[in-house]
One Martini backbone bead per residue (centre of mass of N, CA, C, O) as a GRO file, in nm:
protein
  307
    1MET     BB    1  -0.005   3.677  -0.111
    2VAL     BB    2   0.174   3.523  -0.367
    3SER     BB    3   0.120   3.532  -0.727
    4LYS     BB    4   0.377   3.310  -0.757
    5TRP     BB    5   0.653   3.178  -0.851
    6GLN     BB    6   0.944   3.166  -0.627
    7SER     BB    7   1.067   2.915  -0.777
    8ASP     BB    8   1.257   2.688  -0.939
    9PRO     BB    9   1.193   2.369  -0.945
   10SER     BB   10   1.470   2.246  -1.068
   11ARG     BB   11   1.672   2.343  -0.843
   12PHE     BB   12   1.616   2.134  -0.623
   13ARG     BB   13   1.728   1.887  -0.797
   14ALA     BB   14   2.014   2.015  -0.848
   15ASP     BB   15   2.143   2.097  -0.563
   16ALA     BB   16   1.971   1.881  -0.396
   17PRO     BB   17   1.829   1.640  -0.218
   18VAL     BB   18   1.503   1.568  -0.175
   19ASP     BB   19   1.299   1.488   0.095
   20PHE     BB   20   1.045   1.694   0.057
   21LEU     BB   21   0.699   1.814   0.002
   22ALA     BB   22   0.521   2.069   0.114
   23PHE     BB   23   0.154   2.129   0.144
   24ASP     BB   24  -0.116   2.380   0.079
   25VAL     BB   25  -0.467   2.445   0.116
   26GLU     BB   26  -0.734   2.669   0.019
   27THR     BB   27  -1.085   2.727   0.062
   28ALA     BB   28  -1.390   2.884  -0.035
   29SER     BB   29  -1.525   2.617   0.088
   30THR     BB   30  -1.652   2.299   0.162
   31ALA     BB   31  -1.564   2.246  -0.111
   32ARG     BB   32  -1.300   2.088  -0.229
   33ALA     BB   33  -1.321   2.219  -0.540
   34SER     BB   34  -1.216   2.534  -0.399
   35ILE     BB   35  -0.940   2.639  -0.468
   36CYS     BB   36  -0.760   2.964  -0.352
   37ALA     BB   37  -0.495   2.822  -0.247
   38ILE     BB   38  -0.127   2.754  -0.288
   39GLY     BB   39   0.145   2.573  -0.127
   40GLY     BB   40   0.517   2.536  -0.094
   41ALA     BB   41   0.774   2.323   0.058
   42VAL     BB   42   1.132   2.232   0.081
   43GLY     BB   43   1.318   1.955   0.190
   44ILE     BB   44   1.667   2.028   0.245
   45ASP     BB   45   1.920   1.924   0.431
   46GLY     BB   46   1.747   2.033   0.696
   47GLY     BB   47   1.585   2.237   0.524
   48VAL     BB   48   1.369   2.525   0.422
   49HIS     BB   49   1.203   2.590   0.107
   50LEU     BB   50   1.034   2.803  -0.080
   51GLY     BB   51   0.844   2.727  -0.361
   52PHE     BB   52   0.523   2.835  -0.329
   53SER     BB   53   0.273   3.099  -0.389
   54SER     BB   54  -0.088   3.096  -0.458
   55LEU     BB   55  -0.346   3.225  -0.606
   56VAL     BB   56  -0.694   3.113  -0.674
   57ASN     BB   57  -0.942   3.060  -0.907
   58PRO     BB   58  -1.240   2.879  -0.828
   59GLU     BB   59  -1.505   2.933  -0.988
   60CYS     BB   60  -1.663   3.013  -0.710
   61ALA     BB   61  -1.812   3.039  -0.416
   62PHE     BB   62  -1.803   3.199  -0.117
   63SER     BB   63  -1.763   3.164   0.221
   64GLY     BB   64  -1.767   3.330   0.516
   65TYR     BB   65  -1.623   3.126   0.685
   66ASN     BB   66  -1.365   3.091   0.515
   67ILE     BB   67  -1.289   3.386   0.513
   68GLY     BB   68  -1.248   3.399   0.818
   69ILE     BB   69  -0.994   3.214   0.810
   70HIS     BB   70  -0.808   3.347   0.545
   71GLY     BB   71  -0.913   3.629   0.394
   72ILE     BB   72  -1.024   3.541   0.123
   73ARG     BB   73  -1.153   3.705  -0.157
   74PRO     BB   74  -1.297   3.742  -0.459
   75ALA     BB   75  -1.131   3.996  -0.542
   76ASP     BB   76  -0.845   3.856  -0.503
   77VAL     BB   77  -0.913   3.628  -0.761
   78GLU     BB   78  -1.003   3.753  -1.038
   79ASP     BB   79  -0.681   3.766  -1.168
   80GLU     BB   80  -0.632   3.474  -1.125
   81PRO     BB   81  -0.546   3.165  -1.166
   82THR     BB   82  -0.628   2.875  -1.235
   83LEU     BB   83  -0.552   2.552  -1.178
   84PRO     BB   84  -0.498   2.467  -1.472
   85GLY     BB   85  -0.285   2.706  -1.501
   86LEU     BB   86  -0.090   2.556  -1.267
   87TRP     BB   87  -0.045   2.255  -1.316
   88ASN     BB   88   0.222   2.214  -1.462
   89SER     BB   89   0.388   2.341  -1.229
   90LEU     BB   90   0.298   2.164  -1.013
   91VAL     BB   91   0.388   1.887  -1.124
   92GLU     BB   92   0.674   1.959  -1.149
   93LEU     BB   93   0.730   2.015  -0.837
   94PHE     BB   94   0.645   1.738  -0.747
   95GLY     BB   95   0.718   1.511  -0.933
   96GLY     BB   96   0.880   1.247  -0.731
   97GLU     BB   97   0.794   1.350  -0.463
   98THR     BB   98   0.743   1.354  -0.140
   99LEU     BB   99   0.451   1.419   0.051
  100VAL     BB  100   0.332   1.679   0.272
  101ALA     BB  101   0.052   1.720   0.513
  102HIS     BB  102  -0.179   1.884   0.707
  103SER     BB  103  -0.421   1.708   0.710
  104ALA     BB  104  -0.412   1.536   0.430
  105GLY     BB  105  -0.711   1.474   0.361
  106PHE     BB  106  -0.783   1.754   0.272
  107ASP     BB  107  -0.564   1.816   0.049
  108VAL     BB  108  -0.606   1.562  -0.116
  109GLY     BB  109  -0.913   1.605  -0.162
  110ALA     BB  110  -0.888   1.872  -0.316
  111LEU     BB  111  -0.716   1.769  -0.549
  112ARG     BB  112  -0.898   1.540  -0.642
  113SER     BB  113  -1.148   1.710  -0.698
  114SER     BB  114  -1.010   1.907  -0.899
  115ALA     BB  115  -0.933   1.700  -1.102
  116HIS     BB  116  -1.218   1.606  -1.161
  117ARG     BB  117  -1.341   1.890  -1.244
  118TYR     BB  118  -1.095   1.928  -1.483
  119ASP     BB  119  -0.964   1.687  -1.593
  120LEU     BB  120  -0.706   1.574  -1.423
  121GLU     BB  121  -0.384   1.450  -1.363
  122LEU     BB  122  -0.239   1.271  -1.115
  123PRO     BB  123   0.015   1.199  -0.944
  124ASP     BB  124   0.178   0.893  -0.829
  125ILE     BB  125   0.223   0.972  -0.498
  126GLU     BB  126   0.338   1.020  -0.189
  127VAL     BB  127   0.164   1.070   0.131
  128TYR     BB  128   0.200   1.254   0.437
  129CYS     BB  129   0.110   1.310   0.773
  130SER     BB  130   0.190   1.546   1.026
  131VAL     BB  131   0.000   1.464   1.238
  132GLU     BB  132   0.083   1.163   1.257
  133ILE     BB  133   0.365   1.222   1.323
  134ALA     BB  134   0.322   1.386   1.585
  135LYS     BB  135   0.158   1.161   1.744
  136ARG     BB  136   0.429   0.964   1.743
  137VAL     BB  137   0.641   1.170   1.865
  138TRP     BB  138   0.404   1.333   2.042
  139PRO     BB  139   0.167   1.168   2.238
  140SER     BB  140   0.089   1.414   2.480
  141LEU     BB  141  -0.070   1.613   2.331
  142PRO     BB  142  -0.363   1.821   2.315
  143SER     BB  143  -0.256   1.904   2.021
  144TYR     BB  144  -0.223   1.905   1.629
  145ARG     BB  145  -0.227   2.172   1.538
  146LEU     BB  146  -0.037   2.396   1.388
  147ALA     BB  147  -0.043   2.635   1.585
  148TYR     BB  148   0.046   2.466   1.828
  149LEU     BB  149   0.305   2.345   1.719
  150GLY     BB  150   0.438   2.616   1.674
  151GLN     BB  151   0.454   2.707   1.968
  152ILE     BB  152   0.621   2.459   2.090
  153LEU     BB  153   0.852   2.478   1.834
  154GLY     BB  154   0.906   2.785   1.737
  155ILE     BB  155   0.701   2.855   1.484
  156GLU     BB  156   0.685   3.119   1.260
  157PHE     BB  157   0.353   3.211   1.134
  158LYS     BB  158   0.093   3.231   0.891
  159HIS     BB  159  -0.206   3.138   0.926
  160HIS     BB  160  -0.365   3.046   0.629
  161ASP     BB  161  -0.106   3.058   0.461
  162ALA     BB  162  -0.004   2.845   0.232
  163GLY     BB  163   0.308   2.895   0.237
  164ASP     BB  164   0.335   2.897   0.544
  165ASP     BB  165   0.209   2.628   0.615
  166ALA     BB  166   0.403   2.460   0.450
  167ARG     BB  167   0.652   2.539   0.614
  168ALA     BB  168   0.557   2.449   0.887
  169CYS     BB  169   0.510   2.151   0.813
  170ALA     BB  170   0.812   2.105   0.748
  171MET     BB  171   0.923   2.179   1.039
  172VAL     BB  172   0.784   1.954   1.179
  173VAL     BB  173   0.937   1.724   1.039
  174LEU     BB  174   1.223   1.821   1.126
  175ALA     BB  175   1.170   1.800   1.425
  176ALA     BB  176   1.104   1.489   1.425
  177GLU     BB  177   1.380   1.409   1.323
  178GLN     BB  178   1.541   1.527   1.557
  179GLN     BB  179   1.403   1.382   1.788
  180LEU     BB  180   1.499   1.084   1.660
  181GLY     BB  181   1.777   1.103   1.485
  182VAL     BB  182   1.703   1.158   1.184
  183ALA     BB  183   1.778   1.237   0.816
  184SER     BB  184   1.474   1.156   0.714
  185LEU     BB  185   1.170   1.081   0.629
  186GLN     BB  186   1.201   0.777   0.572
  187GLU     BB  187   1.322   0.720   0.849
  188LEU     BB  188   1.095   0.829   1.015
  189VAL     BB  189   0.845   0.643   0.907
  190SER     BB  190   0.993   0.378   0.987
  191ALA     BB  191   1.023   0.432   1.302
  192ILE     BB  192   0.686   0.486   1.323
  193GLY     BB  193   0.506   0.316   1.119
  194LEU     BB  194   0.433   0.490   0.857
  195HIS     BB  195   0.191   0.506   0.604
  196PRO     BB  196   0.095   0.585   0.300
  197ARG     BB  197  -0.059   0.773   0.070
  198ARG     BB  198  -0.208   0.841  -0.245
  199LEU     BB  199  -0.278   1.082  -0.476
  200GLY     BB  200  -0.306   0.902  -0.739
  201GLY     BB  201  -0.341   0.702  -1.063
  202VAL     BB  202  -0.612   0.841  -1.108
  203ARG     BB  203  -0.831   1.055  -1.262
  204HIS     BB  204  -1.108   0.961  -1.080
  205SER     BB  205  -1.113   0.975  -0.732
  206ILE     BB  206  -1.377   1.161  -0.726
  207THR     BB  207  -1.753   1.130  -0.744
  208SER     BB  208  -1.855   1.310  -0.518
  209PRO     BB  209  -1.977   1.621  -0.439
  210SER     BB  210  -1.903   1.591  -0.123
  211ASP     BB  211  -1.611   1.443  -0.091
  212ARG     BB  212  -1.642   1.197   0.072
  213ALA     BB  213  -1.563   0.939   0.232
  214PRO     BB  214  -1.625   0.646   0.282
  215ARG     BB  215  -1.771   0.526   0.565
  216ASP     BB  216  -1.540   0.288   0.598
  217LEU     BB  217  -1.303   0.547   0.585
  218HIS     BB  218  -1.372   0.750   0.783
  219PRO     BB  219  -1.211   0.950   1.033
  220LEU     BB  220  -1.496   0.940   1.221
  221LEU     BB  221  -1.528   0.647   1.257
  222GLY     BB  222  -1.603   0.564   1.585
  223LYS     BB  223  -1.584   0.847   1.699
  224ARG     BB  224  -1.565   1.034   2.008
  225VAL     BB  225  -1.752   1.338   2.059
  226CYS     BB  226  -1.701   1.663   2.201
  227PHE     BB  227  -1.877   1.969   2.257
  228THR     BB  228  -1.766   2.320   2.267
  229GLY     BB  229  -1.886   2.601   2.225
  230THR     BB  230  -1.942   2.832   1.989
  231MET     BB  231  -2.037   2.782   1.657
  232ASP     BB  232  -2.006   2.918   1.323
  233SER     BB  233  -2.098   2.691   1.107
  234MET     BB  234  -2.293   2.560   1.327
  235THR     BB  235  -2.482   2.388   1.508
  236ARG     BB  236  -2.496   2.152   1.733
  237PRO     BB  237  -2.701   1.960   1.604
  238GLU     BB  238  -2.554   1.964   1.325
  239ALA     BB  239  -2.291   1.837   1.427
  240VAL     BB  240  -2.407   1.577   1.535
  241ALA     BB  241  -2.538   1.482   1.264
  242SER     BB  242  -2.284   1.477   1.097
  243LEU     BB  243  -2.130   1.278   1.265
  244GLU     BB  244  -2.336   1.045   1.249
  245ASP     BB  245  -2.342   1.028   0.927
  246VAL     BB  246  -2.019   0.902   0.948
  247GLY     BB  247  -2.004   0.720   1.239
  248GLY     BB  248  -2.023   0.888   1.486
  249GLU     BB  249  -2.005   1.003   1.843
  250SER     BB  250  -2.180   1.169   2.077
  251LYS     BB  251  -2.068   1.355   2.380
  252PRO     BB  252  -2.152   1.542   2.651
  253GLY     BB  253  -1.871   1.460   2.789
  254VAL     BB  254  -1.563   1.446   2.947
  255SER     BB  255  -1.348   1.153   2.887
  256LYS     BB  256  -1.163   0.866   2.833
  257LEU     BB  257  -1.359   0.785   2.575
  258ILE     BB  258  -1.272   1.018   2.408
  259ASP     BB  259  -1.112   1.155   2.113
  260TYR     BB  260  -1.276   1.443   2.097
  261LEU     BB  261  -1.240   1.797   2.138
  262VAL     BB  262  -1.465   2.049   2.032
  263ILE     BB  263  -1.382   2.397   1.960
  264GLY     BB  264  -1.476   2.670   1.900
  265ASP     BB  265  -1.308   2.917   1.728
  266GLY     BB  266  -1.335   3.136   1.941
  267PRO     BB  267  -1.267   2.980   2.216
  268TYR     BB  268  -0.990   2.866   2.115
  269ALA     BB  269  -0.831   3.122   2.155
  270ASP     BB  270  -0.853   3.122   2.459
  271PHE     BB  271  -0.725   2.842   2.506
  272LEU     BB  272  -0.438   2.937   2.396
  273ASN     BB  273  -0.438   3.162   2.645
  274GLY     BB  274  -0.556   2.978   2.908
  275ILE     BB  275  -0.870   3.005   2.858
  276MET     BB  276  -1.098   2.799   3.037
  277THR     BB  277  -1.308   2.549   3.078
  278SER     BB  278  -1.398   2.245   3.196
  279LYS     BB  279  -1.347   2.070   2.957
  280PRO     BB  280  -1.061   2.134   2.871
  281ALA     BB  281  -0.942   2.085   3.146
  282LYS     BB  282  -1.010   1.781   3.149
  283ALA     BB  283  -0.863   1.703   2.888
  284ILE     BB  284  -0.574   1.775   2.989
  285GLU     BB  285  -0.577   1.575   3.226
  286LEU     BB  286  -0.602   1.316   3.044
  287VAL     BB  287  -0.351   1.358   2.885
  288ALA     BB  288  -0.152   1.355   3.133
  289GLU     BB  289  -0.267   1.038   3.186
  290GLY     BB  290  -0.259   0.906   2.880
  291TYR     BB  291  -0.495   0.990   2.710
  292GLY     BB  292  -0.654   1.003   2.366
  293VAL     BB  293  -0.707   1.315   2.375
  294GLU     BB  294  -0.828   1.561   2.137
  295ILE     BB  295  -0.784   1.909   2.075
  296ILE     BB  296  -1.007   2.087   1.860
  297PRO     BB  297  -1.115   2.290   1.625
  298GLU     BB  298  -1.363   2.346   1.422
  299HIS     BB  299  -1.213   2.352   1.149
  300GLU     BB  300  -1.088   2.067   1.197
  301PHE     BB  301  -1.356   1.906   1.200
  302LEU     BB  302  -1.431   1.990   0.907
  303THR     BB  303  -1.190   1.846   0.786
  304LEU     BB  304  -1.275   1.566   0.872
  305LEU     BB  305  -1.577   1.562   0.775
  306TYR     BB  306  -1.472   1.634   0.454
  307SER     BB  307  -1.267   1.392   0.377
   0.00000   0.00000   0.00000
């Protein structure tokens, strides 16, 4: 992780029209206002340029689970800038550009929560989710996590490095543009009927310490979820209770009626290598038959849970 701005933000707008800016954040814990890394990549004229990648001192405790995901430790950020120290450069880079993030609810929630924590003002700009883009462009995939899309699209990157994740997110968008034969993000989202969320426009967008969306807007509301494999972040009963708390429903088995199959992060690595138990195998069969079952790892379930 490079703790510096890697390019002059102004040159992107000077050299060529910017199609979009993809960004990614990593957090020190499940608290959304604990950003410990942030990165961005700019889509310009059918190509991707790395905009920035920086470690961030979150001024809070790290959780072992999050360290296990991204490998960033408290000692790594001791001498790094806080988010307010990067804010002016960040807002300058965002400018008036359209933003894209993978599982955008997580990244937008982190920025909103951090803005509230530090009393910072977010720019009021459009944000699209590359997960939703991928679902509409490639509707029959068994998973839409960034690592899986990278595999099938031939994108090489270091997962959970904020700069590399942002670059991979941008490349997913460009691949979707190429798939549909369109020349820009705006043409793409128009073709698939996708509407944006907005990053800011108000100073205090998140008021709850838990940073969860209101229950009637939560992404897991009404979703039917089956769990399999040992989870690192919580026990199975805790996962079920957390799901039910936001209005979701736990299912004991895989069927055409479920929306998500959640696999523990450890077993998910085996799944990606083609080693699977009966539940993932059944889910893949249902996807092939056209049912909308999505297979996601534990940490992606947490992203949805705490959005």
